[in-house]
C-alpha positions as CSV (number, residue, x, y, z in Angstrom):
1,M,43.5,80.4,73.7
2,P,40.4,80.4,75.9
3,S,39.5,83.9,77.2
4,K,39.4,82.6,80.8
5,R,42.5,81.0,82.1
6,T,42.9,79.0,85.4
7,Y,46.4,78.9,86.8
8,L,47.2,75.7,88.8
9,D,51.0,75.8,88.7
10,H,51.6,77.6,92.0
11,A,54.5,75.3,92.9
12,A,56.4,76.9,90.0
13,T,55.6,80.4,91.1
14,T,52.6,82.0,92.7
15,P,51.1,85.5,92.1
16,M,52.4,88.3,94.3
17,L,50.2,89.1,97.3
18,P,48.8,92.6,97.0
19,E,50.6,93.6,100.3
20,A,53.9,92.4,98.9
21,R,53.4,94.2,95.6
22,D,52.7,97.4,97.5
23,A,55.7,97.0,99.7
24,W,57.9,96.4,96.6
25,L,56.7,99.6,95.0
26,E,57.2,101.6,98.2
27,A,60.7,100.2,98.7
28,A,61.7,101.1,95.1
29,A,61.8,104.7,96.3
30,I,64.7,103.7,98.6
31,W,67.1,103.4,95.7
32,A,70.5,103.8,97.4
33,N,73.0,101.0,97.8
34,P,72.8,99.6,101.3
35,S,76.6,99.2,101.4
36,S,77.2,102.9,100.7
37,P,78.4,104.9,103.8
38,H,76.5,108.1,103.0
39,A,73.2,109.1,104.5
40,E,71.2,107.6,101.6
41,G,73.1,104.4,101.9
42,R,72.6,104.2,105.6
43,A,68.8,104.7,105.2
44,A,68.8,101.8,102.7
45,R,70.8,99.7,105.2
46,A,68.4,100.4,108.0
47,A,65.5,99.4,105.8
48,L,67.3,96.2,104.8
49,E,68.1,95.2,108.4
50,N,64.5,95.9,109.3
51,A,63.4,93.5,106.6
52,R,65.8,90.9,107.9
53,E,64.4,91.2,111.4
54,R,60.8,90.9,110.0
55,V,61.8,87.7,108.2
56,R,63.2,86.3,111.4
57,G,60.0,87.3,113.3
58,A,57.6,85.9,110.7
59,L,59.3,82.6,110.7
60,G,60.2,82.4,114.4
61,W,63.8,81.9,113.5
62,N,66.5,82.8,116.1
63,G,69.5,82.4,113.9
64,E,71.0,84.4,111.0
65,V,69.4,85.4,107.7
66,I,71.4,85.7,104.4
67,F,69.4,87.2,101.6
68,T,70.0,85.5,98.3
69,S,68.7,85.8,94.7
70,G,66.5,82.8,95.4
71,A,66.4,79.2,96.5
72,S,69.0,77.9,94.0
73,E,71.7,80.3,95.3
74,A,70.8,79.6,98.9
75,L,71.1,75.9,98.2
76,T,74.5,76.4,96.5
77,I,75.8,78.5,99.5
78,G,74.6,75.9,102.0
79,L,76.0,72.9,100.1
80,T,79.3,74.3,98.9
81,R,80.3,76.4,101.9
82,A,79.2,74.4,104.8
83,K,82.0,73.3,107.0
84,A,81.6,69.6,106.1
85,Q,83.6,67.1,104.1
86,R,80.8,65.2,102.4
87,R,77.4,66.0,100.9
88,L,74.5,63.6,101.4
89,V,71.2,64.4,99.6
90,S,67.9,62.6,99.3
91,A,67.2,61.0,96.0
92,V,64.1,63.2,95.4
93,E,65.7,66.6,95.9
94,H,65.2,69.5,93.4
95,D,67.6,69.6,90.5
96,A,69.3,72.7,92.0
97,V,70.7,70.5,94.7
98,F,72.3,68.1,92.2
99,R,73.7,71.0,90.2
100,A,75.2,72.5,93.3
101,A,76.6,69.2,94.6
102,P,77.0,66.9,91.5
103,D,79.3,64.5,93.5
104,A,76.8,64.1,96.4
105,E,76.0,60.7,97.9
106,E,72.3,59.9,97.4
107,L,70.1,58.8,100.2
108,P,67.3,56.4,99.1
109,V,63.7,57.3,99.8
110,R,61.4,54.5,100.8
111,N,57.7,54.9,101.7
112,G,58.0,58.6,101.3
113,E,60.9,59.1,103.8
114,V,64.6,59.0,104.2
115,G,64.9,55.9,106.3
116,E,66.6,56.1,109.7
117,E,68.8,53.1,109.1
118,N,70.1,54.3,105.7
119,L,70.8,57.8,107.0
120,K,72.7,56.5,110.1
121,E,74.7,54.1,107.9
122,A,75.7,57.0,105.5
123,L,76.5,59.3,108.4
124,A,78.8,56.6,109.9
125,R,81.2,56.7,107.0
126,P,84.4,58.8,107.4
127,G,84.1,62.5,107.1
128,S,81.5,65.0,108.5
129,A,78.5,65.6,106.2
130,V,75.9,68.2,105.3
131,V,72.6,66.5,104.6
132,A,70.0,68.0,102.3
133,I,66.4,67.0,102.6
134,Q,63.3,68.8,101.3
135,S,60.6,69.7,103.7
136,V,57.8,69.3,101.1
137,N,58.7,67.7,97.8
138,S,58.1,70.0,94.9
139,E,56.7,67.4,92.5
140,T,54.5,65.2,94.7
141,G,53.7,67.4,97.8
142,T,55.1,64.7,100.1
143,H,56.2,65.8,103.5
144,L,59.8,64.6,104.0
145,L,60.6,66.9,107.0
146,T,58.0,68.2,109.5
147,S,58.3,70.4,112.6
148,D,57.2,67.5,114.8
149,C,59.8,65.0,113.5
150,D,63.2,65.7,115.1
151,F,64.9,62.4,114.1
152,P,66.8,63.6,111.0
153,A,68.3,66.7,112.8
154,Q,69.2,64.6,115.9
155,A,70.8,61.9,113.8
156,V,72.8,64.3,111.7
157,R,74.0,66.4,114.7
158,A,74.9,63.3,116.7
159,A,77.2,62.3,113.8
160,G,78.8,65.8,113.8
161,G,77.0,66.9,110.6
162,L,74.7,69.6,109.5
163,L,71.1,69.4,108.2
164,L,70.0,71.6,105.3
165,A,66.2,71.7,104.8
166,D,64.8,73.0,101.5
167,C,61.6,74.7,102.6
168,S,60.8,76.4,99.3
169,Q,57.4,74.8,99.1
170,S,56.5,74.8,102.8
171,A,57.8,78.1,104.3
172,A,54.9,80.3,105.5
173,K,52.5,77.4,104.9
174,Y,53.8,74.9,107.6
175,P,56.1,75.4,110.6
176,L,59.8,75.2,109.9
177,P,61.4,71.8,110.6
178,E,64.4,71.5,113.0
179,A,67.5,72.1,110.9
180,D,70.9,73.9,110.8
181,M,70.2,75.7,107.5
182,I,66.9,76.4,105.8
183,V,66.3,77.5,102.3
184,I,63.4,79.8,101.3
185,S,62.2,81.3,98.0
186,A,60.0,84.4,98.1
187,H,58.1,83.8,94.8
188,K,56.8,80.5,96.1
189,L,54.9,82.2,98.9
190,G,53.5,85.4,97.3
191,G,56.7,87.5,97.2
192,P,58.7,88.7,94.2
193,V,61.0,86.7,91.9
194,G,64.7,87.3,92.5
195,I,64.9,87.1,96.3
196,G,65.2,84.3,98.8
197,A,67.1,83.5,101.9
198,L,69.4,81.0,103.6
199,L,68.6,80.8,107.3
200,V,71.7,79.7,109.2
201,R,71.7,78.6,112.8
202,D,75.1,80.2,113.3
203,F,77.6,81.8,110.9
204,S,80.3,79.6,112.3
205,I,79.1,76.6,110.2
206,L,79.8,78.4,106.9
207,E,83.0,79.5,105.2
208,P,82.7,83.2,104.1
209,S,83.7,84.2,100.6
210,G,83.7,88.0,100.9
211,G,81.3,90.5,99.5
212,Q,77.9,91.5,100.9
213,E,75.7,89.8,103.5
214,R,78.5,89.8,106.1
215,G,80.8,88.2,103.6
216,Y,78.6,85.2,102.8
217,R,77.1,86.4,99.5
218,A,78.4,88.8,96.8
219,G,76.3,91.4,95.0
220,T,74.3,94.5,95.9
221,E,71.4,93.6,98.1
222,N,67.9,93.5,96.6
223,L,66.3,96.0,99.0
224,P,62.8,96.1,97.3
225,G,62.8,92.4,97.1
226,A,63.8,91.9,100.7
227,M,61.0,94.3,101.9
228,A,58.4,92.6,99.7
229,F,59.7,89.2,100.9
230,A,59.2,90.1,104.5
231,T,55.8,91.5,103.8
232,A,54.7,88.3,102.0
233,L,55.9,86.2,104.9
234,E,53.8,88.3,107.3
235,A,50.8,88.2,105.0
236,M,50.8,84.6,103.9
237,N,48.3,82.5,105.8
238,M,46.9,79.3,104.5
239,D,43.8,79.7,106.7
240,S,42.9,82.8,104.6
241,W,43.2,81.1,101.2
242,A,40.2,81.1,98.9
243,T,40.0,77.3,99.4
244,T,40.1,75.2,102.5
245,A,42.4,72.2,103.1
246,E,39.3,70.0,102.9
247,E,38.3,71.4,99.6
248,R,41.8,70.9,98.2
249,L,42.0,67.3,99.3
250,G,38.5,66.7,98.0
251,F,39.7,68.0,94.7
252,R,42.7,65.6,94.8
253,D,40.3,62.7,95.4
254,A,38.1,63.8,92.5
255,L,41.1,63.7,90.1
256,G,41.8,60.2,91.3
257,R,38.5,58.9,89.8
258,Y,40.0,59.4,86.3
259,G,43.7,58.6,87.0
260,Q,46.0,57.7,89.8
261,V,47.0,60.1,92.6
262,L,50.6,59.5,93.6
263,C,51.0,59.7,97.4
264,P,54.4,58.3,98.2
265,G,54.1,59.5,101.8
266,P,52.4,62.1,104.0
267,Q,50.7,64.6,101.7
268,C,50.4,68.4,101.8
269,S,47.2,70.0,100.7
270,H,48.5,72.2,97.8
271,I,50.7,70.1,95.5
272,F,49.4,66.9,93.8
273,A,50.9,64.5,91.4
274,V,48.4,62.6,89.3
275,A,48.9,60.1,86.5
276,A,46.6,60.1,83.6
277,P,45.1,56.7,82.6
278,K,46.5,56.7,79.0
279,L,47.9,60.0,77.8
280,S,51.5,61.1,78.4
281,A,52.2,64.0,80.7
282,N,53.2,66.2,77.8
283,A,49.9,65.3,75.9
284,M,47.9,66.2,79.1
285,L,49.7,69.5,79.4
286,V,48.8,70.4,75.8
287,R,45.2,69.3,76.2
288,M,44.6,71.1,79.5
289,D,46.4,74.2,78.2
290,A,44.1,74.3,75.2
291,L,41.1,74.1,77.6
292,G,42.5,77.1,79.6
293,F,44.3,75.3,82.5
294,A,47.9,75.9,83.4
295,I,49.6,72.8,85.0
296,S,53.0,71.3,84.7
297,A,54.9,68.0,84.6
298,G,57.3,68.1,87.5
299,S,59.3,71.2,88.6
300,A,59.6,74.1,86.2
301,C,63.4,73.7,86.1
302,S,63.1,70.2,84.6
303,S,59.7,70.0,82.8
304,G,61.2,70.7,79.4
305,T,62.7,67.2,79.2
306,L,61.0,64.2,77.8
307,K,62.8,61.9,80.2
308,P,60.8,60.3,83.2
309,S,61.1,62.5,86.2
310,R,64.2,61.8,88.3
311,V,62.2,62.7,91.4
312,L,59.4,60.2,90.7
313,Q,61.9,57.5,90.0
314,G,63.5,58.4,93.3
315,F,60.2,57.8,95.0
316,G,60.1,54.4,93.4
317,I,57.3,55.3,90.9
318,D,57.1,53.0,87.8
319,P,58.7,54.8,84.8
320,D,55.6,54.2,82.7
321,L,53.4,55.8,85.4
322,A,55.9,58.6,85.8
323,R,55.6,59.5,82.1
324,R,51.9,60.0,82.5
325,T,52.2,62.1,85.7
326,V,51.4,65.8,85.9
327,R,51.6,68.2,88.8
328,I,48.6,70.3,89.8
329,S,49.4,72.9,92.5
330,V,47.1,75.3,94.3
331,G,47.8,78.7,95.7
332,W,46.3,81.6,97.8
333,S,44.3,82.9,94.9
334,T,42.8,79.7,93.7
335,K,39.0,79.6,93.9
336,P,36.8,76.6,94.7
337,E,35.0,77.0,91.3
338,E,38.4,76.8,89.5
339,L,39.1,73.4,91.2
340,D,35.6,72.2,90.2
341,A,36.1,73.3,86.6
342,F,39.5,71.6,86.3
343,A,38.2,68.4,87.8
344,E,35.4,68.3,85.3
345,A,37.7,69.0,82.4
346,W,40.2,66.4,83.7
347,G,37.4,63.8,83.8
348,Q,36.2,64.6,80.3
349,V,39.7,64.3,78.8
350,N,40.5,61.1,80.6
351,A,37.0,59.3,80.6
């Protein structure tokens, strides 16, 4: 293994921000159970509620915040306990969505978006629906929901439904889109693993199940995680990253000289899907890893399979092209010289 490694798999997880790591260590001293009635428990509860308010403030969210173990649990709560009769999900959602709602109706994605006509047609069928759409796709970096596009939320609400936005890859990087529920994962934005949140417009849209988090989630609250999560949200700012958006997009274009950059729709500046000219995605992973570069083929939850990516197929990407596609994702700690080194190695391998 090369002595110097370059990590370009930030969409899978990104290193903890120093501020978040310090907050986690500090919070570990508040060891009592926040649900306990004694003084120690009350102190832990006060710290937990303070973290909740900080999450609201950092995101500009006026609704409720349910702390979870991560995005997968938040998606499961939102999809299975929303007061709706049907589940509609875009064809390019994360595997966690399909595990939580295996019987969901799929919404086709064309030209990088869920079409207005298809969405309205699906919503017109009998039964209220919760609709799940990613904000930024985790494999291609495509913007499916943005803060300046209110069509999906308006259409869903007009039909008496609920919109669930998976913002795992966009929270703290881009403004939140308009939605009834929003999913966030701390370790995607510089916080610790094992903590996330489901933002809920109003508790009345969910069926409670008993336990902690006002009865909407069971299990002792992860206080150190919540405090580090809040700190990471406050500290994360793409304007202070080691690379600029222009540098990251220039890097993407450089990769396209020896391969094909897949841009099914509007593109973010930190996740790129690139197809190698000849080698399979798995062969590219091995080659680049041997050269000291960590990248992936699709989301970390599904990259172990040899099948073409379901997400890329959902975007209408040709299966042969999908088999040659890798994901390169940039984070707060990525340096410009690391992007230059990867682009040079990519060119050498694919020339």
